[in-house]
C-alpha positions as CSV (number, residue, x, y, z in Angstrom):
1,M,-14.7,26.2,-5.5
2,E,-12.1,28.9,-5.3
3,K,-11.3,27.9,-1.8
4,G,-10.2,24.5,-2.8
5,R,-7.7,25.9,-5.4
6,E,-6.3,28.4,-2.9
7,I,-5.1,25.8,-0.5
8,T,-3.3,23.7,-3.1
9,P,0.3,23.6,-1.8
10,E,3.5,23.4,-3.8
11,P,4.7,19.8,-4.3
12,I,7.5,20.1,-1.8
13,S,6.5,17.4,0.7
14,E,9.4,15.2,-0.4
15,E,11.8,17.7,1.1
16,K,10.9,17.4,4.8
17,N,12.0,14.8,7.3
18,F,9.5,12.5,9.1
19,E,7.8,13.9,12.1
20,K,6.3,11.9,15.0
21,R,2.8,12.1,13.4
22,D,4.2,10.7,10.2
23,W,5.8,7.8,12.0
24,F,2.5,7.0,13.7
25,L,0.6,7.0,10.4
26,L,3.3,4.8,8.9
27,L,3.2,2.2,11.7
28,T,-0.6,2.2,11.8
29,A,-0.9,1.5,8.1
30,A,1.9,-1.1,8.1
31,G,0.5,-2.9,11.1
32,I,-2.9,-3.3,9.7
33,W,-1.8,-4.1,6.2
34,G,0.8,-6.5,7.5
35,S,-2.0,-8.7,8.9
36,S,-4.4,-8.3,5.9
37,F,-2.8,-11.2,4.0
38,L,-3.3,-13.5,6.9
39,F,-7.0,-12.5,7.1
40,M,-7.5,-12.9,3.4
41,D,-6.2,-16.5,3.7
42,V,-8.7,-17.1,6.5
43,A,-11.5,-15.7,4.3
44,L,-10.5,-17.8,1.3
45,E,-11.2,-21.0,3.3
46,S,-14.9,-20.5,2.6
47,E,-15.2,-17.5,0.3
48,H,-14.6,-16.9,-3.4
49,P,-11.9,-14.2,-4.2
50,G,-14.6,-12.1,-5.9
51,L,-16.5,-11.6,-2.6
52,I,-13.4,-10.7,-0.7
53,T,-12.5,-8.2,-3.4
54,W,-15.9,-6.5,-3.3
55,L,-16.2,-6.4,0.5
56,R,-12.9,-4.6,1.0
57,P,-13.9,-1.3,-0.5
58,T,-17.5,-1.6,0.5
59,L,-16.7,-2.2,4.2
60,G,-14.0,0.4,4.0
61,L,-16.5,3.0,2.8
62,F,-18.8,2.1,5.6
63,A,-16.0,2.9,8.1
64,L,-15.4,6.3,6.6
65,I,-18.8,7.8,5.8
66,W,-19.3,8.7,9.5
67,F,-16.6,11.3,9.3
68,P,-17.8,14.7,8.1
69,S,-14.6,15.4,6.2
70,A,-15.2,12.3,4.1
71,R,-18.3,13.9,2.7
72,R,-16.5,16.9,1.3
73,P,-17.2,17.2,-2.5
74,V,-14.6,16.9,-5.2
75,E,-14.6,19.4,-8.1
76,S,-15.7,18.1,-11.5
77,V,-12.3,18.8,-12.9
78,D,-10.8,16.1,-10.7
79,R,-13.4,13.4,-11.0
80,W,-11.6,11.5,-13.7
81,S,-8.5,11.5,-11.5
82,V,-10.6,9.9,-8.8
83,V,-11.8,7.2,-11.2
84,L,-8.2,6.5,-12.2
85,L,-7.2,6.3,-8.5
86,A,-10.1,4.0,-7.8
87,I,-9.0,1.6,-10.5
88,T,-5.2,1.7,-9.8
89,W,-5.2,2.0,-6.1
90,V,-8.2,-0.1,-5.1
91,A,-10.3,-2.0,-7.7
92,F,-7.5,-3.7,-9.7
93,P,-5.0,-4.5,-6.9
94,F,-7.8,-5.7,-4.6
95,T,-8.9,-8.1,-7.3
96,M,-5.4,-9.4,-7.9
97,F,-4.4,-10.2,-4.2
98,P,-7.1,-12.7,-3.3
99,L,-6.7,-14.3,-6.7
100,A,-3.0,-14.7,-6.1
101,Q,-3.4,-16.1,-2.6
102,Q,-5.2,-19.1,-4.1
103,W,-1.8,-20.3,-5.2
104,I,0.9,-18.6,-3.1
105,D,1.3,-18.2,0.7
106,S,0.3,-15.0,2.4
107,S,3.9,-14.4,3.6
108,I,5.1,-14.5,-0.1
109,T,2.4,-12.1,-1.0
110,G,3.5,-9.7,1.7
111,M,7.1,-9.9,0.7
112,L,6.3,-9.2,-3.0
113,N,4.2,-6.3,-1.9
114,S,7.3,-4.7,-0.6
115,A,8.4,-4.0,-4.2
116,M,5.9,-1.1,-4.2
117,P,8.5,1.6,-3.4
118,I,10.5,0.6,-6.4
119,M,7.5,0.8,-8.7
120,T,6.4,4.1,-7.1
121,L,9.9,5.5,-7.7
122,V,10.0,4.4,-11.3
123,I,6.5,5.6,-12.2
124,G,6.9,8.8,-10.2
125,V,10.1,9.7,-12.0
126,L,9.0,8.7,-15.5
127,G,5.4,9.8,-15.3
128,F,5.0,12.4,-12.6
129,G,8.2,14.3,-12.6
130,V,9.1,13.4,-9.0
131,L,12.6,14.4,-7.9
132,I,14.3,11.7,-5.8
133,K,17.2,12.3,-3.5
134,R,20.3,10.0,-3.8
135,I,20.0,8.9,-0.2
136,Q,16.4,7.8,-0.9
137,I,17.5,5.7,-3.8
138,L,20.2,4.1,-1.6
139,G,17.5,3.3,0.9
140,I,15.4,1.6,-1.8
141,L,18.4,-0.5,-2.9
142,V,19.2,-1.5,0.6
143,G,15.5,-2.5,1.0
144,I,15.7,-4.7,-2.0
145,V,18.6,-6.6,-0.5
146,G,16.6,-7.1,2.7
147,I,13.6,-8.3,0.7
148,L,15.8,-10.9,-1.1
149,F,17.2,-12.2,2.2
150,I,13.7,-12.6,3.5
151,G,12.1,-14.0,0.3
152,L,14.7,-16.4,-1.1
153,P,14.6,-18.9,1.7
154,T,10.8,-19.0,1.5
155,V,10.8,-19.3,-2.3
156,S,13.4,-22.1,-2.2
157,G,11.1,-24.1,0.0
158,G,8.5,-24.1,-2.8
159,G,4.8,-23.2,-2.6
160,T,4.8,-20.3,-5.0
161,N,3.0,-20.3,-8.3
162,A,4.1,-18.2,-11.3
163,L,0.6,-17.0,-12.0
164,G,0.1,-15.9,-8.4
165,V,3.4,-14.1,-8.3
166,L,2.5,-12.3,-11.6
167,F,-0.8,-11.2,-10.1
168,V,1.0,-9.7,-7.1
169,V,3.5,-7.9,-9.3
170,L,0.7,-6.4,-11.4
171,A,-1.1,-5.3,-8.2
172,V,2.1,-3.7,-6.9
173,T,2.7,-1.9,-10.2
174,S,-0.9,-0.6,-10.1
175,Y,-0.3,0.7,-6.6
176,G,2.8,2.6,-7.9
177,V,0.5,4.5,-10.2
178,G,-2.2,5.1,-7.6
179,V,0.2,6.4,-4.9
180,N,1.5,9.1,-7.3
181,V,-2.1,10.1,-8.3
182,A,-3.3,10.2,-4.7
183,G,-0.8,12.8,-3.4
184,P,-2.0,16.0,-5.2
185,L,-5.7,15.0,-4.7
186,Q,-5.2,14.4,-1.0
187,R,-3.4,17.7,-0.5
188,K,-6.2,19.5,-2.2
189,Y,-9.2,18.0,-0.6
190,G,-8.0,16.0,2.4
191,S,-7.4,12.3,2.7
192,L,-10.8,11.1,3.8
193,A,-12.7,13.2,1.2
194,V,-10.6,11.6,-1.6
195,L,-10.6,8.1,-0.2
196,S,-14.4,8.0,0.3
197,K,-15.0,8.9,-3.4
198,V,-12.4,6.4,-4.5
199,L,-14.1,3.6,-2.4
200,I,-17.5,4.5,-3.9
201,V,-16.2,4.0,-7.4
202,A,-14.2,0.9,-6.6
203,S,-17.2,-0.7,-4.8
204,I,-19.3,-0.2,-7.9
205,L,-16.5,-1.5,-10.2
206,T,-16.0,-4.6,-8.2
207,M,-19.6,-5.3,-7.5
208,P,-20.2,-7.7,-10.5
209,F,-17.2,-9.9,-9.4
210,G,-18.5,-9.7,-5.8
211,I,-22.0,-10.9,-6.8
212,Y,-20.5,-13.8,-8.6
213,G,-18.4,-14.5,-5.6
214,I,-21.5,-14.7,-3.4
215,T,-22.8,-17.6,-5.4
216,E,-19.5,-19.5,-5.0
217,S,-19.1,-18.9,-1.3
218,T,-20.3,-20.5,1.9
219,W,-21.2,-18.7,5.2
220,S,-18.6,-18.7,7.9
221,M,-18.4,-16.5,11.0
222,K,-14.6,-16.8,10.9
223,A,-14.5,-15.5,7.3
224,F,-17.0,-12.8,8.2
225,G,-14.6,-11.6,11.0
226,A,-11.7,-11.7,8.6
227,N,-13.7,-9.6,6.1
228,L,-14.3,-7.0,8.8
229,A,-10.6,-6.9,9.7
230,V,-9.5,-6.5,6.1
231,G,-12.4,-4.2,5.0
232,L,-12.9,-1.9,8.0
233,G,-9.3,-2.0,9.2
234,G,-7.2,-2.6,6.0
235,T,-9.3,-0.5,3.7
236,G,-10.8,2.1,6.0
237,I,-8.4,2.9,8.8
238,A,-5.1,1.9,7.1
239,Y,-5.9,3.7,3.8
240,A,-6.9,6.8,5.7
241,A,-3.6,6.7,7.5
242,A,-1.7,6.0,4.3
243,T,-3.4,8.8,2.3
244,T,-2.7,11.3,5.0
245,L,0.9,10.2,5.0
246,V,1.2,10.7,1.3
247,G,0.0,14.3,1.6
248,S,2.5,14.9,4.4
249,V,5.7,13.3,3.1
250,G,5.1,12.6,-0.6
251,A,4.3,9.6,-2.7
252,V,7.7,7.9,-2.8
253,R,8.5,8.0,0.9
254,A,4.9,7.2,1.9
255,S,5.3,4.0,-0.1
256,I,7.9,2.7,2.3
257,V,5.0,1.5,4.4
258,T,5.3,-1.7,2.4
259,Y,8.8,-2.2,3.7
260,L,7.4,-2.9,7.1
261,I,4.7,-5.3,6.0
262,P,7.1,-8.3,5.9
263,V,8.1,-7.5,9.5
264,M,4.5,-7.6,10.6
265,A,3.9,-10.8,8.7
266,A,7.0,-12.4,10.4
267,L,5.8,-11.3,13.9
268,L,2.4,-12.8,13.2
269,G,4.0,-16.0,12.0
270,V,6.0,-16.4,15.1
271,F,3.5,-15.4,17.8
272,V,0.2,-16.4,16.1
273,L,1.1,-19.3,13.9
274,D,4.2,-20.6,15.8
275,E,6.4,-20.4,12.8
276,K,10.2,-20.5,12.9
277,L,12.4,-17.8,11.3
278,S,15.8,-18.6,9.9
279,F,18.9,-16.4,10.6
280,W,18.8,-15.1,7.0
281,E,15.2,-14.0,7.4
282,L,15.9,-12.2,10.6
283,F,19.0,-10.6,9.0
284,G,16.8,-9.6,6.1
285,V,14.3,-7.9,8.4
286,A,17.2,-5.8,9.9
287,V,18.5,-4.8,6.5
288,L,15.0,-4.0,5.3
289,L,14.4,-1.7,8.3
290,G,17.7,0.0,7.6
291,G,16.6,0.7,4.0
292,A,13.3,2.0,5.2
293,W,15.1,4.5,7.5
294,L,17.4,5.6,4.7
295,T,14.4,6.2,2.4
296,T,12.8,8.6,4.9
297,R,16.0,10.8,4.9
298,T,16.2,13.9,2.7
299,E,19.9,14.5,3.3
300,I,23.1,13.1,4.7
301,K,25.7,15.9,4.4
302,S,25.7,18.3,1.5
303,L,27.1,15.8,-0.9
304,L,23.8,13.9,-0.9
305,K,21.4,16.9,-1.2
306,S,21.3,17.2,-4.9
307,D,18.4,15.8,-6.9
308,I,18.7,13.1,-9.4
309,G,18.7,14.6,-12.9
310,K,20.6,17.8,-11.8
311,N,24.1,18.2,-12.9
312,K,26.2,18.8,-9.8
313,N,29.8,17.7,-9.0
314,T,30.2,15.5,-5.9
């Protein structure tokens, strides 16, 4: 497989600005994932979390196998990386989210999921040697402020459970590992080729939990439709968009897709569930979007172009 090795690029994708295609991929993934928590809540009305967990990678795989590029083989040297990615990016977090949403609201889950860029940054720097621009760190910090403005009013109103919150935090941390592993593989083989192998492994790993979930679930057409939305859309289409984005702009900046998830959740709450948003929640959305924009920047004047970890005077 010499050809696969020849096309491996240098890890410089963190250096370029977003292009129109990158913004399209970002908004596609954010829009679908932003609604996935709502659909999981619908499915949980009649289904066990184990069934929801298993159906997500299984249905996602069904959505991808029709594409010829998804059937491209992966070299044996990278198969353990695929297994690691299947665990950290799909099997484990997919198990945690429906379990968590038994005790916490879907909006809280979406807000906590926005911590993913922070975990991606920490894990990328400590474990994968990722160099982060100062302006990107500023964007992440601004994003945290926005998350707090959105999350605190909801949390103060009650409804969260410590165990549910812990499950989401564990899932987001696992995502941080998975995003960093996904980048090099995607750039080597293509997003669909990697994702299809990951979903095969994840479907096998979550099958025992899924079979148990079948015995604890009842049939519902509404839940079935929610499963299709989360599985085919959230796991198939959205993951394909996200993995392509990782290969284009790098792991850290691709993870800002989660900054937009609370925005989508808020829009769904207002227009679908007729929810009311407070001033501070709206202000938080604006701040969060500002942080997302800053995180996509690679430079603002020459003073902000140096990498963290390099000794330069400013």
